[in-house]
RODO-2510 file (C-alpha; in nm, 4 decimals, decimal comma):
residues 271
     n   res          X          Y          Z
     1     x     7,8663    19,3648    -2,6113
     2     x     7,6578    19,5594    -2,8632
     3     x     7,5011    19,8980    -2,7438
     4     x     7,1447    19,8150    -2,6594
     5     x     7,0235    20,1499    -2,8006
     6     x     7,1933    20,0626    -3,1262
     7     x     7,0392    19,7283    -3,1414
     8     x     6,6966    19,8988    -3,0705
     9     x     6,7473    20,1514    -3,3371
    10     x     6,8566    19,8809    -3,6008
    11     x     6,5402    19,6819    -3,5417
    12     x     6,3408    20,0045    -3,5867
    13     x     6,5007    20,0450    -3,9244
    14     x     6,4381    19,6966    -4,0217
    15     x     6,0702    19,7346    -3,9291
    16     x     6,0508    20,0436    -4,1465
    17     x     6,2018    19,8528    -4,4422
    18     x     5,9428    19,5815    -4,4099
    19     x     5,6631    19,8367    -4,4047
    20     x     5,8049    20,0126    -4,7177
    21     x     5,8042    19,6821    -4,8952
    22     x     5,4475    19,6084    -4,7828
    23     x     5,3256    19,9506    -4,9156
    24     x     5,4778    19,8907    -5,2585
    25     x     5,3455    19,5348    -5,2540
    26     x     4,9957    19,6817    -5,2085
    27     x     5,0261    19,8750    -5,5346
    28     x     5,1386    19,5841    -5,7435
    29     x     5,0246    19,2706    -5,5757
    30     x     4,6794    19,2568    -5,7371
    31     x     4,7616    19,4031    -6,0701
    32     x     4,6596    19,2075    -6,3888
    33     x     4,9606    19,0620    -6,5697
    34     x     4,9181    19,3055    -6,8591
    35     x     4,9712    19,6066    -6,6291
    36     x     5,3279    19,5042    -6,5398
    37     x     5,4228    19,6135    -6,8873
    38     x     5,3073    19,9770    -6,8130
    39     x     5,5988    20,2111    -6,8687
    40     x     5,7365    20,4087    -6,5676
    41     x     5,9141    20,7461    -6,5656
    42     x     6,2502    20,5638    -6,5815
    43     x     6,3241    20,5482    -6,9607
    44     x     6,2805    20,1904    -7,0864
    45     x     6,1710    20,0505    -6,7594
    46     x     5,8270    19,9053    -6,7085
    47     x     5,6640    19,8130    -6,3672
    48     x     5,8191    19,4847    -6,3997
    49     x     6,1667    19,6384    -6,4366
    50     x     6,1146    19,8315    -6,1196
    51     x     6,0194    19,5338    -5,9126
    52     x     6,2863    19,3136    -6,0741
    53     x     6,5503    19,5671    -5,9911
    54     x     6,4422    19,5752    -5,6262
    55     x     6,4447    19,1954    -5,6134
    56     x     6,8005    19,1806    -5,7783
    57     x     6,9384    19,4343    -5,5193
    58     x     6,7655    19,2641    -5,2361
    59     x     6,9300    18,9384    -5,3367
    60     x     7,2729    19,1305    -5,3562
    61     x     7,2199    19,2559    -5,0093
    62     x     7,1243    18,9102    -4,8791
    63     x     7,4486    18,7628    -5,0208
    64     x     7,6469    19,0515    -4,8751
    65     x     7,5061    18,9646    -4,5307
    66     x     7,5342    18,5874    -4,5628
    67     x     7,7940    18,4904    -4,8254
    68     x     8,0811    18,7244    -4,8804
    69     x     8,2357    18,5070    -5,1401
    70     x     7,9242    18,4850    -5,3532
    71     x     7,8774    18,8690    -5,3095
    72     x     8,2413    18,9169    -5,4314
    73     x     8,1315    18,7309    -5,7509
    74     x     7,8489    18,9701    -5,8088
    75     x     8,0990    19,2555    -5,7810
    76     x     8,3217    19,0989    -6,0309
    77     x     8,0416    19,0607    -6,2734
    78     x     7,9483    19,4287    -6,2228
    79     x     8,3067    19,5311    -6,2998
    80     x     8,2946    19,3463    -6,6335
    81     x     7,9868    19,5650    -6,7434
    82     x     7,9804    19,8677    -6,5235
    83     x     7,7455    20,0553    -6,7481
    84     x     7,4939    19,7844    -6,7925
    85     x     7,4886    19,5366    -6,5138
    86     x     7,1972    19,7247    -6,3384
    87     x     6,9795    19,7332    -6,6527
    88     x     7,0892    19,3730    -6,7180
    89     x     6,9610    19,2657    -6,3828
    90     x     6,6232    19,4358    -6,4295
    91     x     6,5789    19,2917    -6,7865
    92     x     6,6332    18,9483    -6,6576
    93     x     6,3673    18,9681    -6,3807
    94     x     6,1312    19,1599    -6,6061
    95     x     6,1308    18,8640    -6,8496
    96     x     5,9660    18,6552    -6,5884
    97     x     5,5929    18,5918    -6,5743
    98     x     5,4561    18,8671    -6,3364
    99     x     5,3273    18,6035    -6,0831
   100     x     5,6766    18,4519    -6,0692
   101     x     5,8506    18,7782    -6,0386
   102     x     5,6122    18,8852    -5,7544
   103     x     5,6696    18,5581    -5,5665
   104     x     6,0536    18,5898    -5,5983
   105     x     6,0461    18,9471    -5,4810
   106     x     5,8353    18,8664    -5,1762
   107     x     6,0551    18,5596    -5,0831
   108     x     6,3667    18,7751    -5,1197
   109     x     6,2305    19,0376    -4,8929
   110     x     6,1550    18,7907    -4,6313
   111     x     6,4880    18,6301    -4,6671
   112     x     6,6715    18,9675    -4,6335
   113     x     6,4606    19,0582    -4,3315
   114     x     6,5754    18,7462    -4,1587
   115     x     6,9275    18,7991    -4,2419
   116     x     6,9219    19,1509    -4,1115
   117     x     6,7591    19,0375    -3,7817
   118     x     7,0435    18,8104    -3,7020
   119     x     7,3276    19,0223    -3,8290
   120     x     7,5703    19,1429    -3,5826
   121     x     7,4896    19,5209    -3,5337
   122     x     7,8614    19,6095    -3,5135
   123     x     7,9838    19,4155    -3,8101
   124     x     8,0493    19,5818    -4,1464
   125     x     7,9341    19,3945    -4,4600
   126     x     8,0773    19,4343    -4,8204
   127     x     7,8801    19,6428    -5,0697
   128     x     7,9327    19,7949    -5,4081
   129     x     8,0747    20,1088    -5,2281
   130     x     8,2101    20,1219    -4,8703
   131     x     8,1239    19,8311    -4,6309
   132     x     7,8110    19,8893    -4,4282
   133     x     7,6532    19,7898    -4,1015
   134     x     7,3322    19,6008    -4,1215
   135     x     7,1271    19,9120    -4,0171
   136     x     7,2897    20,1321    -4,2817
   137     x     7,2187    19,8513    -4,5423
   138     x     6,8519    19,8462    -4,4364
   139     x     6,8308    20,2228    -4,4561
   140     x     6,9756    20,2183    -4,8191
   141     x     6,7319    19,9310    -4,9131
   142     x     6,4363    20,1423    -4,7759
   143     x     6,5563    20,4397    -4,9698
   144     x     6,5666    20,2451    -5,2986
   145     x     6,2384    20,0787    -5,2354
   146     x     6,0808    20,4083    -5,1614
   147     x     6,2275    20,5730    -5,4793
   148     x     6,1326    20,2920    -5,7135
   149     x     5,8012    20,2689    -5,5395
   150     x     5,7537    20,6406    -5,6462
   151     x     5,8253    20,5366    -6,0083
   152     x     5,5478    20,2766    -5,9808
   153     x     5,3005    20,5060    -5,8112
   154     x     5,3649    20,7791    -6,0782
   155     x     5,3095    20,5122    -6,3484
   156     x     4,9769    20,3984    -6,1921
   157     x     4,8663    20,7540    -6,1130
   158     x     4,8631    20,6983    -5,7441
   159     x     4,9543    20,9530    -5,4890
   160     x     5,1059    20,7995    -5,1842
   161     x     5,0677    20,9444    -4,8461
   162     x     5,4150    21,0320    -4,7136
   163     x     5,5284    20,8705    -4,3763
   164     x     5,7861    20,9133    -4,1108
   165     x     5,9833    20,6460    -4,2941
   166     x     6,1177    20,9357    -4,5194
   167     x     6,3535    21,0219    -4,2358
   168     x     6,5734    20,7461    -4,3655
   169     x     6,5799    20,8794    -4,7223
   170     x     6,6412    21,2465    -4,6004
   171     x     6,9319    21,1307    -4,3732
   172     x     7,0964    20,9530    -4,6632
   173     x     7,0452    21,2546    -4,8833
   174     x     7,2085    21,4798    -4,6408
   175     x     7,4980    21,2491    -4,5651
   176     x     7,5574    21,2073    -4,9534
   177     x     7,6093    21,5693    -5,0103
   178     x     7,9852    21,5524    -5,0816
   179     x     7,9320    21,2281    -5,2968
   180     x     7,7058    21,4284    -5,5258
   181     x     7,9936    21,6584    -5,5962
   182     x     8,2547    21,3911    -5,6185
   183     x     8,0636    21,1938    -5,8800
   184     x     8,0507    21,4985    -6,0984
   185     x     8,4321    21,5729    -6,0516
   186     x     8,3562    21,8824    -5,8514
   187     x     8,5138    22,0007    -5,5097
   188     x     8,2677    21,9766    -5,2247
   189     x     8,1975    22,2907    -5,0148
   190     x     8,3826    22,3437    -4,6900
   191     x     8,1719    22,3080    -4,3787
   192     x     7,8358    22,1556    -4,3148
   193     x     7,4987    22,2922    -4,4365
   194     x     7,1966    22,3368    -4,2130
   195     x     6,8987    22,1364    -4,3427
   196     x     6,5631    22,1751    -4,1939
   197     x     6,2869    21,9556    -4,3219
   198     x     5,9178    21,9735    -4,2212
   199     x     5,8170    21,5969    -4,1579
   200     x     5,4988    21,4553    -4,2920
   201     x     5,2014    21,4323    -4,0682
   202     x     5,0689    21,6139    -3,7645
   203     x     5,1596    21,7558    -3,5265
   204     x     5,4241    21,9442    -3,7136
   205     x     5,7887    21,8261    -3,6580
   206     x     6,1041    21,9487    -3,8116
   207     x     6,3981    21,7216    -3,8871
   208     x     6,7283    21,9091    -3,8552
   209     x     7,0808    21,8312    -3,9707
   210     x     7,4000    22,0263    -3,9428
   211     x     7,5021    22,3292    -3,7361
   212     x     7,2183    22,5709    -3,6349
   213     x     7,4281    22,8723    -3,7328
   214     x     7,5491    22,7346    -4,0697
   215     x     7,5219    23,0185    -4,3332
   216     x     7,4282    22,7745    -4,6017
   217     x     7,0808    22,6364    -4,5614
   218     x     6,8107    22,4228    -4,7098
   219     x     6,4551    22,4345    -4,5838
   220     x     6,1221    22,2802    -4,7035
   221     x     5,9059    21,9684    -4,6849
   222     x     6,0783    21,6493    -4,6233
   223     x     5,8860    21,4679    -4,9017
   224     x     6,0161    21,7367    -5,1599
   225     x     6,3774    21,6899    -5,0356
   226     x     6,3421    21,3171    -5,0666
   227     x     6,2040    21,3553    -5,4110
   228     x     6,4960    21,5800    -5,5145
   229     x     6,7777    21,3561    -5,3792
   230     x     6,6359    21,0433    -5,5378
   231     x     6,5898    21,2447    -5,8624
   232     x     6,2106    21,1578    -5,8745
   233     x     6,1182    21,5264    -5,9320
   234     x     6,2804    21,8330    -6,0664
   235     x     6,3782    22,1135    -5,8310
   236     x     6,1600    22,3502    -6,0090
   237     x     5,8487    22,1530    -5,9127
   238     x     5,9494    22,1415    -5,5413
   239     x     5,8930    22,3823    -5,2493
   240     x     6,2644    22,3745    -5,1331
   241     x     6,4495    22,7077    -5,0459
   242     x     6,8180    22,7347    -5,0486
   243     x     6,9998    23,0146    -4,8642
   244     x     7,3559    23,0806    -4,9937
   245     x     7,5181    23,0077    -5,3257
   246     x     7,6660    22,6659    -5,2137
   247     x     7,3340    22,5262    -5,0944
   248     x     7,1615    22,6569    -5,4042
   249     x     7,4176    22,4683    -5,6227
   250     x     7,3888    22,1603    -5,4154
   251     x     6,9946    22,1441    -5,4922
   252     x     7,0793    22,1283    -5,8587
   253     x     7,3037    21,8199    -5,8259
   254     x     7,1940    21,6463    -5,4985
   255     x     7,1481    21,2666    -5,5129
   256     x     7,1092    20,9977    -5,2455
   257     x     7,1951    20,6953    -5,4596
   258     x     7,5358    20,5471    -5,5543
   259     x     7,6529    20,5524    -5,9130
   260     x     7,6727    20,7949    -6,1872
   261     x     7,4853    21,1222    -6,1812
   262     x     7,1548    21,0522    -6,3502
   263     x     6,9736    21,3034    -6,5864
   264     x     6,6835    21,3360    -6,3340
   265     x     6,3260    21,4436    -6,4271
   266     x     6,2591    21,7558    -6,6412
   267     x     6,0449    22,0332    -6,4922
   268     x     5,6719    21,9389    -6,4914
   269     x     5,7482    21,5813    -6,5902
   270     x     5,6165    21,4157    -6,2605
   271     x     5,3604    21,4574    -5,9874
***
């Protein structure tokens, strides 16, 4: 029998994912069709590309949860074009009329939400990396929705109010520490780091990760950490402090997303 607390936590993640999608929807849902062509900070990607990418990945997650054979076909297609399959998916969706793309994205979010709700909380589902439980898949979808939503907000000149949903992004960023080294062919430091992040909102709350007495430490606002690990802002523009050479090096290469290390943003280029 599934652990009741695990089931409760999973449904809380699913609810946060829905809210993240609704917030982004509020930014693009009423835009004139011409505005969907606006460029975003991601080179070559318009607002339409950002939403198309999220729709494409939501669809992949839905297949992973409901049709392992069909999802395996997506993986095979990705292996044929490992350097372009993400951009190809975004291009295909961005070519649709904005109203059609918006409808498909909304329908895909609804279908994914339904599949998450009925997924066994203990089962692991296939993905492009290691298999994941439904709660972890929802966290990953939230992280990506938030990150691409930041691109949309930057393109529109909108400053979003950070929420407690950032805890999912922060947690992935911390857990992905060693991956950031591995994807660059670097050895990961021995031992955990201590990460202390000031959560958004009031009263003040601090999210902590790692041993309290760890000599390597990172502190600062949770929003800034999330912007860093999703490569939506350059470290120089953020109020993050590293104690220790290994922690300092990590802040230069941190990433929460799977795939090759991206170029990130240049100092002063965002926000």
